[in-house]
DSSP file (Angstrom, degrees, kcal/mol; ACC not computed):
  #  RESIDUE AA STRUCTURE BP1 BP2  ACC     N-H-->O    O-->H-N    N-H-->O    O-->H-N    TCO  KAPPA ALPHA  PHI   PSI    X-CA   Y-CA   Z-CA
    1    1 A T              0   0    0      0, 0.0     2,-0.2     0, 0.0     5,-0.0   0.000 360.0 360.0 360.0 136.0   36.7   -0.6   12.5
    2    2 A T     >  -     0   0    0     30,-0.1     4,-1.7     1,-0.1     3,-0.4  -0.566 360.0-103.1-103.3 170.6   36.3    3.0   11.7
    3    3 A K  T  4 S+     0   0    0      1,-0.2    -1,-0.1     2,-0.2     0, 0.0   0.862 120.1  53.8 -59.8 -37.4   33.6    4.8    9.8
    4    4 A K  T  4 S+     0   0    0      1,-0.2    -1,-0.2    26,-0.0    27,-0.0   0.801 120.2  29.7 -69.3 -31.3   35.9    5.1    6.8
    5    5 A T  T  4 S+     0   0    0     -3,-0.4    -1,-0.2     2,-0.1    -2,-0.2   0.495  95.0 106.4-109.4  -7.3   36.8    1.5    6.6
    6    6 A S  S  < S-     0   0    0     -4,-1.7     3,-0.1     1,-0.1    26,-0.1  -0.274  77.0 -98.0 -72.3 160.6   33.6   -0.2    7.9
    7    7 A D        -     0   0    0      1,-0.1    24,-0.6    24,-0.1     2,-0.2  -0.325  48.1 -93.8 -65.7 158.3   31.2   -2.0    5.7
    8    8 A Y  E     -A   30   0A   0     22,-0.2     2,-0.6    20,-0.0    22,-0.3  -0.489  30.4-139.8 -73.8 149.7   28.1   -0.2    4.6
    9    9 A T  E     -A   29   0A   0     20,-3.5    20,-2.3    -2,-0.2     2,-0.4  -0.967  24.8-170.9-106.9 118.7   25.0   -0.6    6.7
   10   10 A A  E     -A   28   0A   0     -2,-0.6     2,-0.3    18,-0.2    18,-0.2  -0.873   9.2-177.2-113.1 148.0   22.0   -0.8    4.4
   11   11 A S  E     -A   27   0A   0     16,-2.1    16,-3.1    -2,-0.4     2,-0.4  -0.987   7.1-160.0-140.4 151.1   18.3   -0.8    5.4
   12   12 A C  E     -A   26   0A   0     -2,-0.3     2,-0.6    14,-0.2    14,-0.2  -0.993   9.9-151.9-135.5 127.5   15.2   -1.1    3.2
   13   13 A R  E     +     0   0A   0     12,-2.8    11,-2.4    -2,-0.4     2,-0.3  -0.892  33.9 167.2-101.3 122.2   11.6   -0.1    3.9
   14   14 A M  E     -A   23   0A   0     -2,-0.6     2,-0.3     9,-0.2     9,-0.2  -0.950  19.4-179.9-140.0 150.7    9.4   -2.4    1.9
   15   15 A A  E     -A   22   0A   0      7,-2.3     7,-3.3    -2,-0.3     2,-0.5  -0.972  18.4-143.3-143.6 156.1    5.7   -3.4    1.7
   16   16 A I  E     +A   21   0A   0     -2,-0.3     2,-0.4     5,-0.2     5,-0.2  -0.988  26.4 168.5-122.8 124.4    3.8   -5.8   -0.4
   17   17 A K  E >   -A   20   0A   0      3,-2.5     3,-1.8    -2,-0.5   131,-0.1  -0.984  66.4 -11.1-140.0 126.2    0.3   -4.7   -1.4
   18   18 A D  T 3  S-     0   0    0     -2,-0.4    -1,-0.1     1,-0.3     3,-0.1   0.847 127.9 -54.6  53.3  38.5   -2.0   -6.3   -4.0
   19   19 A G  T 3  S+     0   0    0      1,-0.2     2,-0.4     0, 0.0    -1,-0.3   0.452 114.4 115.3  83.3   0.8    0.9   -8.5   -5.2
   20   20 A V  E <   -A   17   0A   0     -3,-1.8    -3,-2.5    83,-0.0     2,-0.6  -0.881  60.9-137.6-107.9 134.9    3.2   -5.6   -5.9
   21   21 A V  E     -Ab  16 103A   0     81,-3.3    83,-3.1    -2,-0.4     2,-0.5  -0.818  19.3-162.0 -90.6 118.8    6.5   -5.1   -3.9
   22   22 A W  E     -Ab  15 104A   0     -7,-3.3    -7,-2.3    -2,-0.6     2,-0.7  -0.902   8.2-161.9-105.7 125.9    6.9   -1.5   -3.0
   23   23 A I  E     -Ab  14 105A   0     81,-2.9    83,-2.8    -2,-0.5     2,-0.7  -0.916  11.6-179.7-105.2 106.5   10.4   -0.3   -2.0
   24   24 A D  E     -     0   0A   0    -11,-2.4    83,-0.1    -2,-0.7    81,-0.1  -0.593  62.6 -14.6-107.5  65.5    9.9    3.0   -0.1
   25   25 A G  E     -     0   0A   0     -2,-0.7   -12,-2.8    81,-0.4     2,-0.4   0.248  54.8-159.9 111.9 125.8   13.3    4.0    0.8
   26   26 A I  E     -A   12   0A   0    -14,-0.2     2,-0.4    -3,-0.1    84,-0.3  -0.996  13.6-162.5-136.1 132.4   16.7    2.3    0.8
   27   27 A D  E     -A   11   0A   0    -16,-3.1   -16,-2.1    -2,-0.4     2,-0.3  -0.895  10.5-179.1-122.8 145.4   19.5    3.6    2.9
   28   28 A N  E     +A   10   0A   0     -2,-0.4     2,-0.3   -18,-0.2   -18,-0.2  -0.880  18.1 151.1-149.6 109.6   23.2    2.9    2.7
   29   29 A Q  E     -A    9   0A   0    -20,-2.3   -20,-3.5    -2,-0.3     2,-0.7  -0.957  46.1-119.6-137.3 153.0   25.7    4.5    5.0
   30   30 A R  E     +A    8   0A   0     -2,-0.3     2,-0.3   -22,-0.3   -22,-0.2  -0.878  47.8 173.9 -89.3 118.1   29.1    3.8    6.6
   31   31 A L        -     0   0    0     -2,-0.7   -24,-0.1   -24,-0.6    -2,-0.0  -0.922  35.3-120.8-130.6 150.0   28.4    3.8   10.2
   32   32 A A    >>  -     0   0    0     -2,-0.3     4,-1.8     1,-0.1     3,-0.8  -0.478  46.2-100.2 -77.3 158.5   30.3    3.1   13.5
   33   33 A P  H 3> S+     0   0    0      0, 0.0     4,-1.7     0, 0.0     5,-0.1   0.860 123.8  49.8 -52.0 -43.4   28.6    0.4   15.6
   34   34 A H  H 3> S+     0   0    0      1,-0.2     4,-1.9     2,-0.2     5,-0.1   0.834 109.0  54.1 -70.5 -27.4   26.9    2.8   18.0
   35   35 A E  H <> S+     0   0    0     -3,-0.8     4,-1.3     2,-0.2    -1,-0.2   0.866 103.6  55.7 -72.0 -36.5   25.5    4.8   15.0
   36   36 A V  H  X S+     0   0    0     -4,-1.8     4,-2.4     1,-0.2     3,-0.5   0.942 109.5  46.2 -58.1 -47.7   24.0    1.5   13.6
   37   37 A E  H  X S+     0   0    0     -4,-1.7     4,-2.2     1,-0.2    -2,-0.2   0.896 108.7  55.3 -62.7 -41.3   22.1    1.1   16.8
   38   38 A A  H  < S+     0   0    0     -4,-1.9    -1,-0.2     1,-0.2    -2,-0.2   0.753 111.6  45.7 -65.6 -20.7   21.0    4.7   16.8
   39   39 A L  H  X S+     0   0    0     -4,-1.3     4,-1.3    -3,-0.5    -2,-0.2   0.873 112.8  48.3 -84.5 -42.4   19.6    4.2   13.4
   40   40 A I  H  X S+     0   0    0     -4,-2.4     4,-2.0    -5,-0.2    -2,-0.2   0.921 104.3  58.2 -64.2 -47.8   17.8    0.8   14.2
   41   41 A V  H  X S+     0   0    0     -4,-2.2     4,-0.7     1,-0.2     3,-0.3   0.929 110.3  38.5 -59.4 -56.3   16.0    1.8   17.4
   42   42 A P  H >4 S+     0   0    0      0, 0.0     3,-0.7     0, 0.0    -1,-0.2   0.883 115.6  53.6 -66.1 -34.7   13.9    4.8   16.1
   43   43 A R  H >< S+     0   0    0     -4,-1.3     3,-1.3     1,-0.2     4,-0.2   0.850 103.7  56.5 -65.0 -32.1   13.1    3.2   12.8
   44   44 A S  H 3< S+     0   0    0     -4,-2.0    33,-0.6    -3,-0.3    -1,-0.2   0.719 108.0  48.9 -70.5 -20.5   11.8    0.1   14.6
   45   45 A K  T << S+     0   0    0     -3,-0.7    -1,-0.3    -4,-0.7    -2,-0.2   0.017  74.9 115.0-109.2  24.9    9.4    2.3   16.5
   46   46 A T  S <  S-     0   0    0     -3,-1.3     2,-0.3     1,-0.2    -1,-0.2   0.935  88.9 -33.4 -60.4 -51.6    8.0    4.2   13.4
   47   47 A D    >   -     0   0    0     -4,-0.2     3,-0.7    -3,-0.2    -1,-0.2  -0.911  69.2 -84.5-160.1 179.7    4.4    2.8   13.7
   48   48 A D  T 3  S+     0   0    0     -2,-0.3    -2,-0.0     1,-0.2    -3,-0.0   0.509 123.0  53.2 -79.6  -1.5    2.6   -0.3   14.7
   49   49 A K  T 3  S+     0   0    0      2,-0.0     2,-0.2    98,-0.0    -1,-0.2   0.576  83.4 103.1-103.2 -11.4    3.0   -1.9   11.3
   50   50 A T    <   -     0   0    0     -3,-0.7    27,-0.5    -6,-0.1     2,-0.4  -0.506  47.1-178.3 -74.1 133.4    6.8   -1.5   11.1
   51   51 A R  E     -c   77   0B   0     -2,-0.2     2,-0.5    25,-0.1    27,-0.2  -0.999  14.8-145.8-133.7 133.3    8.8   -4.7   11.8
   52   52 A Q  E     -c   78   0B   0     25,-2.7    27,-2.3    -2,-0.4     2,-0.6  -0.853   5.4-162.1-102.1 131.5   12.5   -4.8   11.8
   53   53 A S  E     -c   79   0B   0     -2,-0.5    27,-0.2    25,-0.2    86,-0.1  -0.954  15.7-169.9-109.8 113.1   14.5   -7.8   10.6
   54   54 A I  E     -c   80   0B   0     25,-3.2    27,-1.7    -2,-0.6     2,-0.3  -0.894  19.1-131.0-112.0 126.0   18.0   -7.7   11.9
   55   55 A P  E     -c   81   0B   0      0, 0.0     2,-0.6     0, 0.0    27,-0.2  -0.545  21.3-144.8 -73.9 138.6   20.8  -10.0   10.8
   56   56 A Q        -     0   0    0     25,-2.2    27,-0.3    -2,-0.3     6,-0.1  -0.906  10.8-131.4-107.0 121.8   22.7  -11.5   13.7
   57   57 A D        -     0   0    0     -2,-0.6     5,-0.1    25,-0.1     8,-0.1  -0.412  31.3-108.7 -64.0 142.9   26.3  -12.1   13.3
   58   58 A P  S    S+     0   0    0      0, 0.0     4,-0.5     0, 0.0     3,-0.3  -0.292  78.1  31.3 -70.3 159.6   27.4  -15.6   14.3
   59   59 A G  S  > S-     0   0    0      1,-0.2     4,-1.5     2,-0.2     3,-0.2  -0.264 110.1 -45.5  89.9-178.6   29.4  -16.1   17.4
   60   60 A Q  H  > S+     0   0    0      1,-0.2     4,-2.8     2,-0.2     5,-0.2   0.843 128.7  59.7 -61.0 -37.9   29.5  -14.3   20.7
   61   61 A A  H  > S+     0   0    0     -3,-0.3     4,-2.3     1,-0.2    -1,-0.2   0.917 107.2  47.7 -62.1 -42.0   29.6  -10.8   19.3
   62   62 A G  H  > S+     0   0    0     -4,-0.5     4,-2.4    -3,-0.2    -1,-0.2   0.873 110.8  51.5 -67.6 -36.7   26.2  -11.4   17.6
   63   63 A V  H  X S+     0   0    0     -4,-1.5     4,-2.5     2,-0.2    -2,-0.2   0.934 112.3  46.5 -62.6 -47.7   24.7  -12.8   20.8
   64   64 A A  H  X S+     0   0    0     -4,-2.8     4,-2.2     2,-0.2    -2,-0.2   0.887 112.1  49.0 -63.5 -38.8   25.9   -9.8   22.7
   65   65 A Q  H  X S+     0   0    0     -4,-2.3     4,-2.9    -5,-0.2     5,-0.3   0.925 111.5  50.8 -65.7 -43.4   24.6   -7.4   20.1
   66   66 A K  H  X S+     0   0    0     -4,-2.4     4,-2.3     1,-0.2    -2,-0.2   0.922 111.3  48.2 -61.0 -45.4   21.2   -9.2   20.1
   67   67 A A  H  X S+     0   0    0     -4,-2.5     4,-1.2     2,-0.2    -1,-0.2   0.938 115.9  42.5 -60.2 -49.0   20.9   -9.0   23.9
   68   68 A G  H  X S+     0   0    0     -4,-2.2     4,-1.0     1,-0.2     3,-0.2   0.906 116.7  46.1 -66.3 -45.4   21.8   -5.3   24.1
   69   69 A L  H  X S+     0   0    0     -4,-2.9     4,-1.0     1,-0.2    -1,-0.2   0.843 105.8  60.7 -69.1 -34.7   19.7   -4.2   21.2
   70   70 A S  H  < S+     0   0    0     -4,-2.3     3,-0.4    -5,-0.3    -1,-0.2   0.868 100.9  54.6 -56.3 -38.0   16.7   -6.2   22.3
   71   71 A R  H >< S+     0   0    0     -4,-1.2     3,-0.8    -3,-0.2    -1,-0.2   0.856 109.2  47.5 -66.5 -37.5   16.6   -4.3   25.5
   72   72 A K  H 3< S+     0   0    0     -4,-1.0    -1,-0.2     1,-0.2    -2,-0.2   0.620 103.4  63.7 -80.6 -10.4   16.4   -1.0   23.6
   73   73 A L  T ><  +     0   0    0     -4,-1.0     3,-2.6    -3,-0.4    -1,-0.2   0.082  68.7 152.5 -99.6  24.0   13.7   -2.2   21.3
   74   74 A Q  T <  S+     0   0    0     -3,-0.8     3,-0.1     1,-0.3    -3,-0.1  -0.294  73.0  14.5 -53.1 131.2   11.1   -2.7   24.0
   75   75 A G  T 3  S+     0   0    0      1,-0.3    -1,-0.3     0, 0.0     2,-0.2   0.308 104.9 112.1  85.4  -6.2    7.7   -2.3   22.4
   76   76 A A  S <  S-     0   0    0     -3,-2.6     2,-0.6   -30,-0.0    -1,-0.3  -0.609  70.3-118.8 -94.3 155.6    9.0   -2.6   18.9
   77   77 A R  E     +c   51   0B   0    -33,-0.6   -25,-2.7   -27,-0.5     2,-0.3  -0.858  54.1 140.6 -92.8 118.4    8.3   -5.5   16.4
   78   78 A F  E     -c   52   0B   0     -2,-0.6     2,-0.3   -27,-0.2   -25,-0.2  -0.987  33.0-159.8-153.9 159.4   11.6   -7.1   15.5
   79   79 A T  E     -c   53   0B   0    -27,-2.3   -25,-3.2    -2,-0.3     2,-0.4  -0.991   8.1-152.4-139.2 149.8   13.4  -10.4   14.7
   80   80 A F  E     +c   54   0B   0     -2,-0.3     2,-0.3   -27,-0.2    -2,-0.0  -0.951  25.3 157.2-113.9 142.8   16.9  -11.4   14.7
   81   81 A S  E     -c   55   0B   0    -27,-1.7   -25,-2.2    -2,-0.4     2,-0.2  -0.968  38.4-114.3-159.6 151.3   18.2  -14.3   12.5
   82   82 A T        -     0   0    0     -2,-0.3     2,-0.2   -27,-0.2   -25,-0.1  -0.513  39.9-106.8 -79.0 155.2   21.4  -15.4   11.1
   83   83 A E        -     0   0    0    -27,-0.3     2,-0.4    -2,-0.2    -1,-0.1  -0.588  33.5-162.1 -78.1 143.8   21.8  -15.4    7.3
   84   84 A S        +     0   0    0     -2,-0.2     6,-0.0     2,-0.1     0, 0.0  -0.983  51.5   8.7-128.3 142.8   21.8  -18.7    5.5
   85   85 A G  S    S-     0   0    0     -2,-0.4     2,-0.1     4,-0.1    -2,-0.0   0.004  98.0 -56.8  77.0 168.6   23.0  -19.4    2.0
   86   86 A D     >  -     0   0    0      1,-0.1     4,-2.3    -3,-0.0     5,-0.2  -0.349  51.5-105.0 -82.7 167.5   25.0  -17.0   -0.2
   87   87 A K  H  > S+     0   0    0      1,-0.2     4,-1.8     2,-0.2     5,-0.1   0.861 118.4  55.3 -60.2 -38.4   23.8  -13.6   -1.1
   88   88 A R  H  > S+     0   0    0      1,-0.2     4,-0.7     2,-0.2    -1,-0.2   0.921 108.9  46.5 -62.2 -45.2   22.9  -14.6   -4.6
   89   89 A T  H >4 S+     0   0    0      1,-0.2     3,-0.8     2,-0.2    -1,-0.2   0.896 112.2  50.7 -61.6 -42.4   20.7  -17.4   -3.5
   90   90 A R  H 3< S+     0   0    0     -4,-2.3     4,-0.4     1,-0.2    -1,-0.2   0.810 109.0  52.2 -68.6 -27.3   19.0  -15.2   -1.0
   91   91 A A  H 3X S+     0   0    0     -4,-1.8     4,-2.7    -5,-0.2    -1,-0.2   0.603  86.6  87.7 -82.3 -12.7   18.3  -12.5   -3.7
   92   92 A M  H <X S+     0   0    0     -3,-0.8     4,-2.3    -4,-0.7    -1,-0.2   0.883  82.9  52.1 -59.6 -43.7   16.7  -14.9   -6.1
   93   93 A P  H  > S+     0   0    0      0, 0.0     4,-1.2     0, 0.0    -1,-0.2   0.943 115.8  42.2 -61.0 -46.4   13.0  -14.6   -4.9
   94   94 A L  H  > S+     0   0    0     -4,-0.4     4,-2.3     1,-0.2     3,-0.4   0.915 111.0  56.0 -63.0 -41.9   13.2  -10.8   -5.1
   95   95 A A  H  X S+     0   0    0     -4,-2.7     4,-2.9     1,-0.2    -1,-0.2   0.885 103.7  55.3 -59.5 -38.7   15.0  -11.0   -8.5
   96   96 A A  H  X S+     0   0    0     -4,-2.3     4,-1.0     1,-0.2    -1,-0.2   0.867 109.0  46.3 -62.1 -34.9   12.1  -13.1   -9.8
   97   97 A Q  H  <>S+     0   0    0     -4,-1.2     5,-2.7    -3,-0.4     6,-0.4   0.863 111.8  51.2 -75.8 -35.3    9.6  -10.4   -8.9
   98   98 A V  H ><5S+     0   0    0     -4,-2.3     3,-1.7     1,-0.2     5,-0.2   0.953 107.9  54.6 -61.8 -47.0   11.8   -7.7  -10.4
   99   99 A N  H 3<5S+     0   0    0     -4,-2.9    -1,-0.2     1,-0.3    -2,-0.2   0.746 110.0  44.9 -61.4 -27.5   12.1   -9.7  -13.7
  100  100 A V  T 3<5S-     0   0    0     -4,-1.0    -1,-0.3    -5,-0.2    -2,-0.2   0.326 119.0-108.0-101.9   8.2    8.3  -10.0  -14.0
  101  101 A G  T < 5S+     0   0    0     -3,-1.7    -3,-0.2    -4,-0.3    -2,-0.1   0.730  80.1 126.2  81.1  23.1    7.7   -6.3  -13.2
  102  102 A N      < +     0   0    0     -5,-2.7   -81,-3.3    -6,-0.1     2,-0.5   0.253  50.8  87.1 -95.8  11.5    6.2   -6.6   -9.7
  103  103 A V  E     -b   21   0A   0     -6,-0.4     2,-0.4    -5,-0.2   -81,-0.2  -0.943  53.6-172.7-117.6 133.9    8.5   -4.3   -8.0
  104  104 A R  E     -b   22   0A   0    -83,-3.1   -81,-2.9    -2,-0.5     2,-0.5  -0.966  10.8-150.4-124.0 137.1    8.1   -0.6   -7.7
  105  105 A L  E     -b   23   0A   0     -2,-0.4     2,-0.5   -83,-0.2   -81,-0.2  -0.939  11.7-139.6-109.9 125.8   10.7    1.9   -6.3
  106  106 A V        -     0   0    0    -83,-2.8   -81,-0.4    -2,-0.5     5,-0.1  -0.738  40.9-104.7 -77.9 126.0    9.5    5.1   -4.6
  107  107 A N        +     0   0    0     -2,-0.5     2,-0.3   -83,-0.1    -1,-0.1  -0.283  57.5 154.9 -61.9 131.1   12.0    7.7   -5.9
  108  108 A S    >   -     0   0    0    -83,-0.0     3,-1.2   -82,-0.0     4,-0.4  -0.866  59.1 -87.6-144.7 177.0   14.6    8.6   -3.2
  109  109 A D  T 3  S+     0   0    0     -2,-0.3     4,-0.3     1,-0.3     3,-0.2   0.808 126.6  44.2 -58.2 -31.7   18.1   10.0   -2.9
  110  110 A T  T 3> S+     0   0    0    -84,-0.3     4,-2.6     1,-0.2    -1,-0.3   0.373  81.4 100.4-100.8   3.6   19.5    6.5   -3.1
  111  111 A T  H <> S+     0   0    0     -3,-1.2     4,-2.7     1,-0.2     5,-0.2   0.921  84.8  48.1 -55.4 -48.5   17.4    5.1   -6.0
  112  112 A H  H  > S+     0   0    0     -4,-0.4     4,-2.1    -3,-0.2    -1,-0.2   0.908 112.4  48.0 -62.7 -43.4   20.1    5.5   -8.6
  113  113 A A  H  > S+     0   0    0     -4,-0.3     4,-2.0     2,-0.2    -1,-0.2   0.881 111.4  51.6 -66.2 -37.2   22.7    3.9   -6.4
  114  114 A F  H  X S+     0   0    0     -4,-2.6     4,-2.6     2,-0.2    -2,-0.2   0.933 108.4  50.2 -63.5 -46.5   20.4    1.0   -5.7
  115  115 A L  H  X S+     0   0    0     -4,-2.7     4,-2.3     1,-0.2    -2,-0.2   0.883 108.6  53.1 -58.1 -39.3   19.7    0.4   -9.3
  116  116 A K  H  X S+     0   0    0     -4,-2.1     4,-1.8     2,-0.2    -1,-0.2   0.903 109.5  48.5 -62.4 -41.7   23.5    0.4  -10.0
  117  117 A Q  H  X S+     0   0    0     -4,-2.0     4,-1.1     1,-0.2     7,-0.2   0.927 110.8  51.3 -67.5 -40.5   24.0   -2.2   -7.4
  118  118 A L  H >< S+     0   0    0     -4,-2.6     3,-0.5     1,-0.2    -2,-0.2   0.913 109.5  51.0 -58.7 -43.2   21.2   -4.3   -8.9
  119  119 A E  H 3< S+     0   0    0     -4,-2.3    -1,-0.2     1,-0.2    -2,-0.2   0.867 117.4  37.9 -62.5 -37.2   22.8   -4.0  -12.3
  120  120 A S  H >X S+     0   0    0     -4,-1.8     3,-1.6    -5,-0.1     4,-0.9   0.480  92.2 153.1 -97.4  -1.4   26.1   -5.2  -11.1
  121  121 A F  T <<  +     0   0    0     -4,-1.1     6,-0.1    -3,-0.5     4,-0.0  -0.494  62.5  12.7 -71.3 136.1   25.0   -7.8   -8.6
  122  122 A P  T 34 S+     0   0    0      0, 0.0    -1,-0.3     0, 0.0   -34,-0.1  -0.910 132.9  44.7-101.3  17.3   26.5  -10.3   -7.8
  123  123 A N  T <4 S+     0   0    0     -3,-1.6    -2,-0.2     3,-0.0     4,-0.1   0.405  87.2 107.9-102.3   0.9   29.8   -9.2   -9.3
  124  124 A G  S  < S-     0   0    0     -4,-0.9    -7,-0.0    -7,-0.2     3,-0.0  -0.248  78.8-114.5 -77.3 168.0   29.8   -5.5   -8.1
  125  125 A S  S    S+     0   0    0      1,-0.1     2,-0.4    -4,-0.0    -1,-0.1   0.715 101.6  36.5 -74.2 -20.5   32.1   -4.1   -5.4
  126  126 A H        +     0   0    0      1,-0.1    -2,-0.1    -9,-0.0    -1,-0.1  -0.995  50.1 159.9-135.4 140.6   29.1   -3.4   -3.2
  127  127 A D     >  +     0   0    0     -2,-0.4     4,-2.6     2,-0.1     5,-0.2   0.169  39.9 116.2-141.8  18.3   25.9   -5.3   -2.6
  128  128 A D  H  > S+     0   0    0      1,-0.2     4,-2.3     2,-0.2  -118,-0.2   0.866  79.6  46.8 -64.1 -40.5   24.7   -4.1    0.7
  129  129 A M  H  > S+     0   0    0      2,-0.2     4,-2.7     1,-0.2     5,-0.2   0.905 112.9  50.6 -68.9 -39.7   21.4   -2.5   -0.6
  130  130 A V  H  > S+     0   0    0      1,-0.2     4,-2.6     2,-0.2    -2,-0.2   0.932 111.7  48.1 -60.5 -45.6   20.7   -5.6   -2.7
  131  131 A D  H  X S+     0   0    0     -4,-2.6     4,-2.4     2,-0.2    -1,-0.2   0.894 111.5  49.1 -65.8 -40.2   21.2   -7.7    0.4
  132  132 A A  H  X S+     0   0    0     -4,-2.3     4,-2.4     2,-0.2  -120,-0.2   0.918 112.9  47.7 -65.6 -42.4   19.0   -5.5    2.6
  133  133 A A  H  X S+     0   0    0     -4,-2.7     4,-2.5     2,-0.2    -2,-0.2   0.905 111.5  50.6 -64.1 -39.9   16.2   -5.6    0.0
  134  134 A S  H  X S+     0   0    0     -4,-2.6     4,-2.7    -5,-0.2     5,-0.2   0.931 111.2  48.6 -63.4 -45.1   16.5   -9.3   -0.4
  135  135 A R  H  X S+     0   0    0     -4,-2.4     4,-2.4     2,-0.2     5,-0.2   0.918 111.5  49.3 -58.8 -44.8   16.3   -9.8    3.4
  136  136 A A  H  X S+     0   0    0     -4,-2.4     4,-2.3     2,-0.2    -2,-0.2   0.927 113.8  45.2 -63.1 -44.9   13.3   -7.5    3.7
  137  137 A Y  H  X S+     0   0    0     -4,-2.5     4,-2.5     1,-0.2     5,-0.2   0.925 113.2  49.4 -66.3 -43.0   11.5   -9.4    0.9
  138  138 A N  H  X S+     0   0    0     -4,-2.7     4,-1.6     1,-0.2    -1,-0.2   0.863 112.7  48.7 -65.8 -37.7   12.3  -12.8    2.2
  139  139 A E  H  X S+     0   0    0     -4,-2.4     4,-0.9    -5,-0.2     6,-0.2   0.900 112.3  47.6 -67.3 -42.7   11.1  -11.7    5.7
  140  140 A L  H  <>S+     0   0    0     -4,-2.3     5,-2.3    -5,-0.2     3,-0.3   0.916 116.3  43.1 -66.1 -42.8    7.8  -10.3    4.4
  141  141 A T  H  <5S+     0   0    0     -4,-2.5     3,-0.5     1,-0.2    -1,-0.2   0.772 105.9  60.0 -78.7 -25.2    7.0  -13.4    2.2
  142  142 A K  H  <5S+     0   0    0     -4,-1.6    -1,-0.2     1,-0.2    -2,-0.2   0.775 116.0  34.4 -73.5 -23.0    8.0  -16.0    4.7
  143  143 A S  T  <5S-     0   0    0     -4,-0.9    -1,-0.2    -3,-0.3    -2,-0.2   0.309 105.6-120.7-116.0   8.0    5.4  -14.8    7.2
  144  144 A S  T   5 +     0   0    0     -3,-0.5     2,-0.5    -4,-0.2    -3,-0.2   0.883  60.5 155.3  55.9  37.9    2.7  -13.6    4.7
  145  145 A Y      < +     0   0    0     -5,-2.3     2,-0.3    -6,-0.2    -1,-0.2  -0.843  12.5 162.5 -99.8 131.8    3.1  -10.2    6.2
  146  146 A S        -     0   0    0     -2,-0.5     2,-0.3    -3,-0.1  -129,-0.1  -0.992  33.9-121.6-144.5 151.8    2.1   -7.2    4.1
  147  147 A L        -     0   0    0     -2,-0.3     3,-0.1  -131,-0.2  -131,-0.0  -0.725   6.5-151.8 -92.5 142.4    1.4   -3.5    4.9
  148  148 A D  S    S+     0   0    0     -2,-0.3     2,-0.4     1,-0.2    -1,-0.1   0.813  85.8  19.6 -77.4 -32.4   -2.0   -2.0    3.9
  149  149 A N              0   0    0      1,-0.1    -1,-0.2    -3,-0.1    -3,-0.0  -0.988 360.0 360.0-138.1 142.4   -0.5    1.4    3.6
  150  150 A L              0   0    0     -2,-0.4    -1,-0.1    -3,-0.1    -2,-0.0   0.459 360.0 360.0 -80.9 360.0    3.1    2.7    3.1
């Protein structure tokens, strides 16, 4: 896979404070595999509150990626897990919070593109940012983890 034909790699920085979901940056790029790793490692070590939730591809390739990346993430807070269920089902908990007005977006370069993906989800041609935000929200809420400060 080359950069021009690879899927997008999306990441979402999110926190929950006082019952409000804050999305403080969402990134979406076409990256080669080594570039994905170069993005994940420094972001995982941003501060002592940052936790990275990394989807693990099924099969041997995912196991190998997990092993290699785990060694580079020494000292960082991270989890690997396979995705379960379809993207629409995984997005429903975050969508419920959006629908009642409990989600705030910090304006960034990708805010407009993210809103476009939300509007067309699940029928749009791209859904990587929605999937990243859903994963972040589901990770935060399953463990009752929230940040005091963004």
